[in-house]
N, C-alpha and C positions, 0 to 999 in steps of 0.2 A: 321322412317320418312326420312331417308337419301335419298331414291329414290324420294319421293315427293319433297323434297327440290331441288334435281338435276333437276327434271322435271320443277319445277318453274323457275330454272335458265336458262334452255335451251330455245332457240327460233330458228326459221328458219333463220340462219345467211345469210345475204344478201351480205356481203363483207368480204372476208377473207384476211389475211395478208401474206400468203405464208409460215408461220412457219411450220416446219415439226413436225408431231405427233411422239413422241417416240415409238419405236417398241413395248415396253411392253404394252403401252396403246392400240396400234393397235391390238396386239394379244388378249388382254382382250375383246375388242369389237367384234372381229371375233369369239372368242370362245363362247361368249354369243349368237351370231347369230347361230353358229353351234349347240348349245345345245337347240335351240328352238324346241317346239313341232310341229309336223306336222301330218296330217291325216294318220292314220295307220303306222306312223313312216317312211313314204317313203322318206321324204326330197327330193321332186322332183324339186330341184333347186341347183344352184351353185352360188358362189360369186366370181366375178372377181375383184381383188384389183389392181388398176392402179395408179402408181406413175410416169410413163413415161410421160414427159411433152409434147412431140410431139403428143402422142396419146390423151392426155387430150385436146390439142388444136383441134384435129379432132373431138372429142366428143362435145366440145363447139360449133363447127360449126354446128352441127346437134342438139344442145341443146339450141336453141333460144338465143345464145350468152350470156349465163349466166356466169358471171365472176368467180363465185365460182368454176366452173369446172377446171379452170386453176390456180386459186389462192389457191385451196385446196392442202393439203399435199397428200391426197389419195382420189381417186374416187372409190366407191364400186358400181359395177353393179350387181344387183340381177337378175339372169337369170333362168327362169323356164323351165322345160321340155315342149316341144311342144306337147307332147301327152304321154299317158301311153301305156304300152305294157306288155304282160305276161312276156317277158324276163326281162324287167326293174324291175317289181315287184318281180320276182323270185330272181334276183340278190340281192335286198335289204333284202329279207327274208332269203336268204342263209347266208348272213353276220350275221344277227341277230342270226340265229340258231348256227352258228359256234362260235360266241362270247359268247353265253349263254350255250354252251355245250349240246345242245338239239339233239334229234334224227333227222335225215335228213328229215323225213316226218312230223315233228311236226307241221308245219304250212301249210301243203298241203290243208286242207279243207278251211282254212281262205283265202288262196291265190286264190283258185278256186272261192270262193264266191265273193271276191273282184273284180277279173277280170270279172266275170260273170255280176257284177253290172256296172263296168266301160265301158266295151267294147261297149255295144249298145248305149252309150251316145254320142259317136263321138269325134273326135279330137278337135273340137272347145271347147266343154265342158271340155275335158281333160286339154287343155291349160289354160283355165280360172281357173279351180280348182287348178292346179299346181301353177299358179301365186298367188292365194290366200294364199297358203302355204308359198311362198316366202315372202309375206307381213308380216306374223307372225314373221319370222326370222328378217326381216327389223325392226319391232317394237322393238324387244329386242336389236338389234344393236344400234338403236338411243337412247334407254334408257341407255344402257351401256356406250355410248359415253358421255351422260350427267353425269353419275356417275364419269367418268374419267375427267370431265371438258374439254372435247374435243367438239368443236363446230361442228355442223352437219347441213346439208341442205337436206331435202328430195326433190326429183325431179321426177315428171312425165312429166315435160316439155321438152321432147326430141322426136326425131323421132325414134321409136323402130327399124324399119326395117334398118335404117342407122347404128345405134349402133350395131345391129346384124351383119351387113356386116363388120364393123370395127374390131369386135372381133371374127369373124368367127363362130358365134353361130349357124347358120343354119346347118353347117356340124356336129355340136355336138348335134343336136336335141334340141336346146335351143332357147328361146326367151327372150329378155330383158324385165323385168317387172317394175323395179324402180331403181333409182340411189340415192346413199347417198354420199354426199361429206363430208370429214372430214378435219378439220383444226382448225384455231383459228381466232376469230373475229377481224376485223379491226375497233376498236371502234371509231376512228376519222372519218371514212368514211362510216359507216353502219347506214343508216337512221332508221333502226328498233331497234338498240341495246338498246335504253332507253325507248322504247314504252312499255306501260303496257300490260301484257299478258291478253288477253280476251278469256274467254271460256263460254260456256252455263252454267248458274247457276245450282247448284246441284239439286234444286227442280224441274227444268225443264228437266234436263238431265237424272235423275234416277227415275224410277217408281218401287216402291216396291209392290209386290203382295204376301200377306201373307195368 
């Protein structure tokens, strides 16, 4: 029940106090994100961990002036591939083969099948699919933050193209998908801190088909 209790504790923190998150807690959160599952194990995303205050100010300027961006200890930007390619897929599979000590050709058939399925779907579909994988990683990161009693705010309220420019993501073949700010709640100034958590009742949220 520890995870459930942590998720009951967490909320989308609206005001942070500037306290720095200890490195060991940050490392735990990032490792949870790294270990997240992804489609075919491709992990088509990267995480940019920003603690530079000048850069945080610039992100806030294109993030609808949300104070958590600058009051946070760290800002995590989940950036997904802007498209798949045979070269990118091959590089991931080559690492898997090397790590597992498999024959060089072990995943050739699967690689051809996967690229044969992805290629005709086009770059827009690729980018959306890759962003969905980044969201899985994000979900584990925010849960891990709750476990560590680190406050976090998920953010889609920013201008992706501007964040992409600030981080040079276009040159890396990446697009910003979602932001997660990490820090500690300012209980005296956060209007949401004592509000009851409200979620859809279980009997409406879950449908069992037996």
